[in-house]
C-alpha positions as CSV (number, residue, x, y, z in Angstrom):
1,Y,79.6,129.4,96.2
2,K,81.5,126.5,94.7
3,L,84.2,126.3,92.0
4,E,84.4,122.9,90.2
5,N,86.7,121.4,87.6
6,F,89.0,124.4,87.9
7,T,92.5,123.8,86.5
8,F,95.6,125.9,86.2
9,N,98.5,124.9,83.9
10,Y,101.6,127.1,84.4
11,Q,105.4,127.0,84.1
12,A,106.9,124.4,86.4
13,G,108.7,125.9,89.4
14,E,107.0,129.3,89.0
15,E,104.5,131.3,91.1
16,L,101.2,132.7,90.0
17,N,98.9,135.1,91.8
18,V,95.2,135.0,90.8
19,T,92.3,137.1,92.2
20,L,88.8,135.8,91.7
21,F,86.0,138.4,91.8
22,S,82.3,137.5,92.3
23,D,79.1,138.8,93.6
24,G,78.6,135.4,95.2
25,I,81.4,136.1,97.7
26,P,79.9,137.7,100.8
27,S,81.4,140.8,102.4
28,F,81.7,140.5,106.1
29,A,82.5,144.1,106.8
30,P,79.6,146.5,107.6
31,P,78.8,148.6,104.5
32,V,80.3,152.1,104.6
33,E,79.2,154.6,101.9
34,A,82.6,156.0,101.3
35,I,84.3,152.6,100.9
36,K,83.6,150.2,98.2
37,F,84.3,146.6,99.2
38,K,85.7,144.2,96.6
39,K,84.2,140.8,96.8
40,A,87.3,138.7,95.9
41,I,89.4,135.8,96.8
42,K,93.2,136.1,96.2
43,V,94.9,132.8,95.5
44,D,98.7,132.5,95.5
45,M,100.0,129.4,93.8
46,K,103.4,127.9,93.5
47,F,103.9,125.2,90.9
48,R,106.2,122.3,91.6
49,T,109.4,121.8,89.6
50,C,109.6,118.7,87.4
51,Q,110.7,115.8,89.4
52,V,113.6,113.3,88.7
53,G,112.4,111.2,85.8
54,E,110.3,114.0,84.3
55,I,111.2,116.4,81.5
56,I,109.8,119.9,81.1
57,L,107.9,120.5,77.9
58,E,107.9,123.7,75.9
59,D,104.6,124.8,77.4
60,G,106.1,124.4,80.9
61,R,104.3,121.2,81.9
62,C,106.2,118.2,83.3
63,Q,106.0,114.8,81.6
64,K,107.2,111.6,83.1
65,C,109.5,109.5,80.9
66,K,107.5,106.6,79.4
67,P,108.3,102.9,80.2
68,E,111.4,101.7,78.3
69,F,112.8,105.3,78.5
70,W,114.9,107.0,81.1
71,L,116.6,110.3,81.9
72,P,120.3,109.9,82.7
73,N,121.9,112.5,85.0
74,P,118.6,114.2,85.7
75,T,118.4,117.8,86.9
76,E,115.5,119.9,88.1
77,N,113.3,121.0,85.2
78,D,115.4,118.9,82.8
79,P,114.5,119.6,79.2
80,G,115.3,116.0,78.3
81,P,114.9,114.2,76.1
82,C,114.1,110.9,77.7
83,L,116.4,108.3,76.1
84,E,115.6,104.7,75.1
85,C,116.6,102.2,77.7
86,D,119.2,99.5,77.0
87,S,116.9,96.7,77.9
88,E,119.8,94.2,77.9
89,K,121.4,96.0,80.8
90,M,118.5,97.9,82.5
91,I,114.9,97.8,83.5
92,C,113.1,101.1,82.8
93,R,109.5,101.3,84.0
94,G,109.2,105.0,83.2
95,G,109.9,108.1,85.3
96,N,112.6,107.5,87.8
97,D,111.8,103.8,88.2
98,V,115.1,102.6,86.7
99,G,117.7,100.0,87.7
100,P,120.3,97.5,86.3
101,R,119.4,93.9,85.5
102,K,121.1,90.9,87.2
103,G,124.8,90.9,86.3
104,Y,125.0,94.7,85.9
105,W,125.6,97.7,88.2
106,R,126.0,101.4,88.1
107,L,127.8,103.8,90.5
108,N,124.7,105.6,91.8
109,S,121.0,106.2,91.1
110,T,121.7,108.9,88.4
111,S,124.7,107.4,86.6
112,N,124.2,106.9,82.9
113,I,127.0,104.2,82.8
114,V,125.8,100.7,83.4
115,V,128.6,98.1,83.6
116,E,128.7,94.4,83.4
117,C,130.0,92.7,86.5
118,D,133.1,90.6,86.5
119,N,131.4,88.3,89.0
120,E,127.7,88.0,88.0
121,D,126.8,86.6,91.4
122,A,128.0,89.9,93.0
123,C,125.5,92.0,91.1
124,L,122.0,90.9,92.0
125,G,120.4,93.6,89.9
126,N,116.6,93.9,90.0
127,D,113.7,91.5,89.8
128,P,111.6,92.8,86.9
129,D,108.5,91.9,89.0
130,A,109.6,93.7,92.1
131,E,107.4,96.5,93.4
132,E,110.3,99.0,93.5
133,L,113.7,98.8,91.7
134,D,117.0,99.3,93.3
135,P,118.5,102.1,91.3
136,V,122.1,101.0,91.8
137,G,121.6,97.2,91.7
C-alpha cells in the first residue's frame, strides 16, 4: 500500500494527530471473533515554527521575505510585514540573508538600525556576490 503526493498544511508551530483507515493495511493479530481490529495508521505531526526571515500568513503557513525585503527584529512566528530594504545601506537577498554594505554596520544580526561608519575602511560590509552575507558587517 502506498500513499503518494500527500500534503498537510497546518498552523506553524502546532501539532496534528491523523489516523488513516484502510482495508489495504494488513492486520498482524490473529482474528478473534469478539474483537474487531481496526486497520489504521496513526500519524502524529508537529509543524515547525516560522524561521527567522519568514512571516506567518493568515492561513498559518510560513513565507520567506522576498529579495529586497527583510524582517527587522524578527521573532518566532512573526506576523511581519517584511519591510523594503534600504539598498543604499544594506544587501537583502530574501529571508534572513541580510547584511550591511561596505561602509555600514549594525550592532547585531537582528538590529534594524544600520549606521554609516566614521571610518569607511573599518566597515568591510558584504560582497554582494558572496555566497553568504555577514549579518553584522
